[in-house]
DSSP file (Angstrom, degrees, kcal/mol; ACC not computed):
  #  RESIDUE AA STRUCTURE BP1 BP2  ACC     N-H-->O    O-->H-N    N-H-->O    O-->H-N    TCO  KAPPA ALPHA  PHI   PSI    X-CA   Y-CA   Z-CA
    1    1 A X              0   0    0      0, 0.0     2,-0.1     0, 0.0     5,-0.0   0.000 360.0 360.0 360.0 131.1  180.8  209.9  146.0
    2    2 A X    >>  -     0   0    0      1,-0.1     3,-0.9     4,-0.0     4,-0.6  -0.318 360.0-105.4 -81.3 169.0  183.4  208.1  148.1
    3    3 A X  G >4 S+     0   0    0      1,-0.2     3,-0.7     2,-0.2     6,-0.2   0.811 114.4  67.6 -61.8 -31.1  186.8  207.0  146.8
    4    4 A X  G 34 S+     0   0    0      1,-0.3    -1,-0.2    17,-0.1    59,-0.1   0.850 108.1  36.8 -61.2 -35.0  185.7  203.3  146.7
    5    5 A X  G <4 S+     0   0    0     -3,-0.9    -1,-0.3    58,-0.0    -2,-0.2   0.510  90.1 119.7 -93.6  -6.7  183.3  204.1  143.8
    6    6 A X    <X  -     0   0    0     -3,-0.7     4,-0.5    -4,-0.6     3,-0.2  -0.406  48.7-161.8 -67.2 128.3  185.5  206.6  142.1
    7    7 A X  H  > S+     0   0    0     -2,-0.2     4,-1.6     1,-0.2     3,-0.3   0.727  82.6  74.3 -79.0 -22.0  186.4  205.6  138.6
    8    8 A X  H  >>S+     0   0    0      1,-0.2     4,-2.6     2,-0.2     5,-0.6   0.895  91.0  54.2 -58.7 -42.4  189.4  208.0  138.6
    9    9 A X  H  >5S+     0   0    0      1,-0.2     4,-1.5    -6,-0.2    -1,-0.2   0.863 109.8  48.1 -63.6 -33.6  191.5  205.9  140.9
   10   10 A X  H  <5S+     0   0    0     -4,-0.5    51,-0.3    -3,-0.3    -1,-0.2   0.791 114.8  45.9 -75.7 -26.9  191.1  203.0  138.5
   11   11 A X  H  <5S+     0   0    0     -4,-1.6    -2,-0.2    -3,-0.2    -1,-0.2   0.829 135.3   7.1 -82.1 -34.1  191.9  205.1  135.5
   12   12 A X  H  <5S+     0   0    0     -4,-2.6    -3,-0.2    -5,-0.2    -2,-0.2   0.570  97.2 110.9-127.1 -15.2  195.0  206.9  136.8
   13   13 A X     << -     0   0    0     -4,-1.5     2,-0.1    -5,-0.6    -4,-0.0  -0.222  63.8-116.6 -71.6 154.6  195.9  205.4  140.2
   14   14 A X     >  -     0   0    0      1,-0.1     4,-2.4     4,-0.0     5,-0.2  -0.338  33.9-103.3 -76.9 168.0  199.0  203.3  141.0
   15   15 A X  H  > S+     0   0    0      1,-0.2     4,-2.4     2,-0.2     5,-0.2   0.884 123.5  51.1 -61.8 -37.3  198.6  199.7  142.1
   16   16 A X  H  > S+     0   0    0      2,-0.2     4,-2.7     1,-0.2    -1,-0.2   0.887 109.0  50.5 -69.1 -37.5  199.4  200.8  145.7
   17   17 A X  H  > S+     0   0    0      2,-0.2     4,-2.0     1,-0.2    -2,-0.2   0.919 112.8  45.8 -65.4 -43.1  196.7  203.5  145.6
   18   18 A X  H  X S+     0   0    0     -4,-2.4     4,-2.3     2,-0.2    -2,-0.2   0.926 113.8  49.7 -64.4 -44.1  194.1  201.1  144.3
   19   19 A X  H  X S+     0   0    0     -4,-2.4     4,-3.0    -5,-0.2     5,-0.3   0.922 111.2  48.7 -60.4 -45.7  195.1  198.5  146.9
   20   20 A X  H  X S+     0   0    0     -4,-2.7     4,-1.8     1,-0.2    -1,-0.2   0.873 109.7  52.6 -64.0 -37.1  195.0  201.0  149.7
   21   21 A X  H  X S+     0   0    0     -4,-2.0     4,-0.5    -5,-0.2    -1,-0.2   0.932 114.5  41.5 -64.2 -45.1  191.5  202.2  148.6
   22   22 A X  H >< S+     0   0    0     -4,-2.3     3,-1.3     1,-0.2     4,-0.4   0.938 115.8  47.7 -69.6 -47.0  190.1  198.7  148.5
   23   23 A X  H >< S+     0   0    0     -4,-3.0     3,-1.0     1,-0.3    -1,-0.2   0.800 103.5  63.4 -67.3 -26.2  191.8  197.5  151.8
   24   24 A X  H 3< S+     0   0    0     -4,-1.8    -1,-0.3    -5,-0.3    -2,-0.2   0.721 101.5  52.3 -67.3 -20.1  190.6  200.7  153.5
   25   25 A X  T << S+     0   0    0     -3,-1.3    -1,-0.2    -4,-0.5    -2,-0.2   0.530  87.8 103.3 -91.3  -8.7  187.0  199.5  152.9
   26   26 A X  S <  S-     0   0    0     -3,-1.0     3,-0.1    -4,-0.4     2,-0.0  -0.470  76.9-112.6 -77.2 146.1  187.5  196.1  154.4
   27   27 A X        -     0   0    0     -2,-0.1    -1,-0.1     1,-0.1    -2,-0.1  -0.365  42.6 -88.9 -70.8 157.0  186.2  195.4  157.9
   28   28 A X        -     0   0    0      1,-0.1     2,-0.3    -2,-0.0    -1,-0.1  -0.318  45.9-125.8 -62.6 150.0  188.7  194.8  160.8
   29   29 A X        -     0   0    0     -3,-0.1     2,-0.5     4,-0.0     3,-0.1  -0.715  11.7-154.9-101.1 151.9  189.7  191.1  161.2
   30   30 A X        -     0   0    0     -2,-0.3     2,-0.1     1,-0.2    -2,-0.0  -0.810  69.8 -31.6-123.3  88.0  189.5  189.1  164.3
   31   31 A X  S    S+     0   0    0     -2,-0.5    -1,-0.2     1,-0.1     5,-0.0  -0.237  98.5  89.8  90.1 175.1  192.1  186.3  164.0
   32   32 A X     >  +     0   0    0     -3,-0.1     4,-2.4    -2,-0.1     5,-0.2   0.832  45.9 155.9  67.6  32.8  193.4  184.6  160.8
   33   33 A X  H  >  +     0   0    0      1,-0.2     4,-2.5     2,-0.2     5,-0.2   0.844  66.6  54.7 -63.5 -35.0  196.1  187.2  160.3
   34   34 A X  H  > S+     0   0    0      2,-0.2     4,-2.2     1,-0.2    -1,-0.2   0.953 112.3  42.3 -64.4 -48.8  198.3  184.9  158.3
   35   35 A X  H  > S+     0   0    0      1,-0.2     4,-2.4     2,-0.2    -2,-0.2   0.860 113.2  53.5 -68.1 -34.6  195.6  184.2  155.7
   36   36 A X  H  X S+     0   0    0     -4,-2.4     4,-2.5     2,-0.2    -1,-0.2   0.934 109.5  48.3 -63.0 -45.4  194.5  187.8  155.7
   37   37 A X  H  X S+     0   0    0     -4,-2.5     4,-1.9     1,-0.2    -2,-0.2   0.892 112.1  48.8 -62.4 -40.1  198.0  188.9  154.9
   38   38 A X  H  X S+     0   0    0     -4,-2.2     4,-2.4     2,-0.2    -1,-0.2   0.905 111.2  50.3 -66.4 -41.0  198.3  186.3  152.1
   39   39 A X  H  X S+     0   0    0     -4,-2.4     4,-2.5     1,-0.2    -2,-0.2   0.905 110.6  48.8 -63.3 -41.7  195.0  187.4  150.7
   40   40 A X  H  X S+     0   0    0     -4,-2.5     4,-2.2     2,-0.2    -1,-0.2   0.852 110.1  52.1 -68.2 -33.5  196.0  191.0  150.7
   41   41 A X  H  X S+     0   0    0     -4,-1.9     4,-2.2     2,-0.2    -2,-0.2   0.908 110.4  48.2 -67.2 -41.4  199.4  190.1  149.0
   42   42 A X  H  X S+     0   0    0     -4,-2.4     4,-2.5     2,-0.2    -2,-0.2   0.918 110.0  52.7 -62.7 -43.0  197.5  188.2  146.3
   43   43 A X  H  X S+     0   0    0     -4,-2.5     4,-2.4     1,-0.2    -2,-0.2   0.922 108.9  49.3 -58.4 -45.5  195.2  191.2  145.8
   44   44 A X  H  X S+     0   0    0     -4,-2.2     4,-2.7     1,-0.2    -1,-0.2   0.908 110.3  50.8 -61.4 -42.5  198.1  193.5  145.4
   45   45 A X  H  X S+     0   0    0     -4,-2.2     4,-2.1     1,-0.2    -1,-0.2   0.912 110.9  48.3 -62.8 -42.6  199.7  191.2  142.8
   46   46 A X  H  X S+     0   0    0     -4,-2.5     4,-2.3     2,-0.2    -1,-0.2   0.896 112.5  48.7 -65.3 -39.4  196.5  191.0  140.8
   47   47 A X  H  X S+     0   0    0     -4,-2.4     4,-2.6     2,-0.2     5,-0.2   0.903 108.9  53.0 -66.7 -40.5  196.1  194.8  141.0
   48   48 A X  H  X S+     0   0    0     -4,-2.7     4,-2.2     1,-0.2    -2,-0.2   0.912 110.0  49.0 -59.6 -42.1  199.7  195.2  139.8
   49   49 A X  H  X S+     0   0    0     -4,-2.1     4,-2.5     2,-0.2    -2,-0.2   0.930 111.5  48.5 -62.3 -45.9  199.0  193.0  136.9
   50   50 A X  H  X S+     0   0    0     -4,-2.3     4,-2.5     1,-0.2    -2,-0.2   0.877 110.5  50.7 -64.8 -37.0  195.9  194.9  136.0
   51   51 A X  H  X S+     0   0    0     -4,-2.6     4,-2.5     2,-0.2    -1,-0.2   0.905 109.6  51.3 -66.5 -39.8  197.7  198.2  136.2
   52   52 A X  H  X S+     0   0    0     -4,-2.2     4,-2.6    -5,-0.2     5,-0.3   0.934 112.1  46.6 -58.2 -46.0  200.4  196.8  133.9
   53   53 A X  H  X S+     0   0    0     -4,-2.5     4,-2.4     1,-0.2     6,-1.1   0.865 110.7  53.1 -66.3 -36.2  197.6  195.7  131.4
   54   54 A X  H  X S+     0   0    0     -4,-2.5     4,-0.8     4,-0.2    -1,-0.2   0.924 115.1  40.5 -62.4 -44.4  196.0  199.2  131.7
   55   55 A X  H  < S+     0   0    0     -4,-2.5    -2,-0.2     2,-0.1    -1,-0.2   0.859 127.0  30.9 -75.9 -35.3  199.3  200.9  130.9
   56   56 A X  H  < S+     0   0    0     -4,-2.6    -3,-0.2    -5,-0.2    -2,-0.2   0.789 134.4  23.7 -96.0 -29.2  200.5  198.5  128.1
   57   57 A X  H  < S-     0   0    0     -4,-2.4    -3,-0.2    -5,-0.3    -2,-0.1   0.349  96.5-121.9-120.1   3.9  197.2  197.2  126.6
   58   58 A X     <  +     0   0    0     -4,-0.8    -4,-0.2    -5,-0.4     2,-0.2   0.826  51.9 161.8  58.2  35.7  194.8  200.0  127.4
   59   59 A X        -     0   0    0     -6,-1.1     2,-0.4    -9,-0.2    -1,-0.2  -0.575  40.3-115.8 -82.2 152.8  192.4  197.8  129.3
   60   60 A X        -     0   0    0     -2,-0.2     2,-0.4    -7,-0.0   -49,-0.1  -0.718  24.3-150.7 -88.7 136.0  189.9  199.3  131.7
   61   61 A X        +     0   0    0     -2,-0.4     2,-0.3   -51,-0.3   -51,-0.1  -0.875  25.1 157.0-104.7 138.5  190.2  198.5  135.4
   62   62 A X     >  -     0   0    0     -2,-0.4     4,-1.8     1,-0.1     3,-0.2  -0.950  54.6 -98.2-149.5 171.0  187.2  198.5  137.6
   63   63 A X  H  > S+     0   0    0     -2,-0.3     4,-2.3     1,-0.2     5,-0.2   0.902 120.7  53.4 -59.6 -43.0  186.2  197.0  140.9
   64   64 A X  H  > S+     0   0    0      1,-0.2     4,-2.6     2,-0.2    -1,-0.2   0.861 105.9  53.3 -61.0 -37.7  184.3  194.1  139.3
   65   65 A X  H  > S+     0   0    0     -3,-0.2     4,-2.2     2,-0.2    -1,-0.2   0.883 108.8  49.8 -66.5 -37.9  187.3  193.2  137.1
   66   66 A X  H  X S+     0   0    0     -4,-1.8     4,-1.3     2,-0.2    -2,-0.2   0.932 111.3  48.9 -65.0 -45.5  189.4  192.9  140.2
   67   67 A X  H  < S+     0   0    0     -4,-2.3     3,-0.4     1,-0.2     4,-0.3   0.925 112.7  47.6 -60.5 -45.9  186.9  190.7  141.9
   68   68 A X  H >< S+     0   0    0     -4,-2.6     3,-1.4     1,-0.2     6,-0.3   0.889 108.1  55.3 -64.4 -38.7  186.6  188.4  138.9
   69   69 A X  H 3< S+     0   0    0     -4,-2.2    -1,-0.2     1,-0.3    -2,-0.2   0.794  99.4  62.1 -65.2 -27.2  190.3  188.2  138.5
   70   70 A X  T 3< S+     0   0    0     -4,-1.3    -1,-0.3    -3,-0.4    -2,-0.2   0.576  78.4 108.9 -76.5  -9.0  190.6  186.9  142.2
   71   71 A X  S X> S-     0   0    0     -3,-1.4     4,-2.1    -4,-0.3     3,-0.8  -0.459  79.6-122.6 -68.5 141.5  188.5  183.9  141.3
   72   72 A X  H 3> S+     0   0    0      1,-0.3     4,-2.5     2,-0.2     5,-0.2   0.870 109.6  54.9 -55.3 -43.2  190.6  180.7  141.4
   73   73 A X  H 3> S+     0   0    0      1,-0.2     4,-1.5     2,-0.2    -1,-0.3   0.855 110.8  46.5 -61.8 -33.5  189.8  179.7  137.8
   74   74 A X  H <> S+     0   0    0     -3,-0.8     4,-1.7    -6,-0.3    -1,-0.2   0.827 109.1  53.5 -78.4 -32.2  191.0  183.1  136.6
   75   75 A X  H  X S+     0   0    0     -4,-2.1     4,-1.7     2,-0.2    -2,-0.2   0.913 108.1  52.0 -64.3 -41.8  194.1  183.0  138.6
   76   76 A X  H  X S+     0   0    0     -4,-2.5     4,-1.0     1,-0.2    -2,-0.2   0.908 106.5  53.3 -60.6 -41.9  194.9  179.6  137.0
   77   77 A X  H >X S+     0   0    0     -4,-1.5     3,-0.5     1,-0.2     4,-0.5   0.887 106.6  53.1 -60.9 -38.5  194.4  181.2  133.5
   78   78 A X  H >< S+     0   0    0     -4,-1.7     3,-0.9     1,-0.2    -1,-0.2   0.868 100.6  61.5 -63.9 -36.1  196.9  183.9  134.4
   79   79 A X  H 3< S+     0   0    0     -4,-1.7    -1,-0.2     1,-0.3    -2,-0.2   0.815 111.3  37.6 -61.3 -30.2  199.5  181.2  135.4
   80   80 A X  H << S+     0   0    0     -4,-1.0    -1,-0.3    -3,-0.5    -2,-0.2   0.406 101.0  95.2-103.0   2.1  199.5  179.8  131.9
   81   81 A X  S << S-     0   0    0     -3,-0.9     2,-1.4    -4,-0.5    -3,-0.0  -0.345  89.7 -95.8 -87.4 173.4  199.2  183.1  130.0
   82   82 A X        +     0   0    0     -2,-0.1     2,-0.3     3,-0.0    -1,-0.1  -0.654  66.3 146.5 -91.5  81.7  202.0  185.2  128.6
   83   83 A X        -     0   0    0     -2,-1.4     5,-0.1    -5,-0.2   -34,-0.0  -0.821  57.3 -80.9-115.2 157.1  202.5  187.7  131.4
   84   84 A X    >   -     0   0    0     -2,-0.3     3,-2.0     1,-0.1     4,-0.4  -0.214  41.7-117.2 -56.2 145.1  205.8  189.3  132.5
   85   85 A X  G >> S+     0   0    0      1,-0.3     3,-1.5     2,-0.2     4,-0.7   0.807 109.9  64.1 -56.3 -35.6  207.9  187.1  134.8
   86   86 A X  G 34 S+     0   0    0      1,-0.3    -1,-0.3     2,-0.2    -2,-0.1   0.670 103.3  49.6 -68.7 -13.8  207.7  189.5  137.7
   87   87 A X  G <4 S+     0   0    0     -3,-2.0    -1,-0.3     1,-0.1    -2,-0.2   0.466 101.5  64.6 -97.7  -4.0  204.0  188.9  137.9
   88   88 A X  T <4        0   0    0     -3,-1.5    -2,-0.2    -4,-0.4    -1,-0.1   0.644 360.0 360.0 -91.5 -16.9  204.3  185.1  137.8
   89   89 A X     <        0   0    0     -4,-0.7    -1,-0.2    -3,-0.0    -2,-0.1   0.482 360.0 360.0 -79.9 360.0  206.1  184.6  141.1
């Protein structure tokens, strides 16, 4: 089983480890570097939030949850929710 499917990284990994695992599976890009960088920054922020929730509220993280959180409607919900200030910027 490769790291991408490993549940261990989602249970114990840091936000950077999870981010590196996911981005390591992405295909190389040909142009659009600015948007790619912004997307990867957003991905890291969402993963940091999920790791915070895992540690403080015992929620389970998995690949599907990360994908769902990246949907615009779910990002909007986060903006109006009660999350720590450092995840709102």
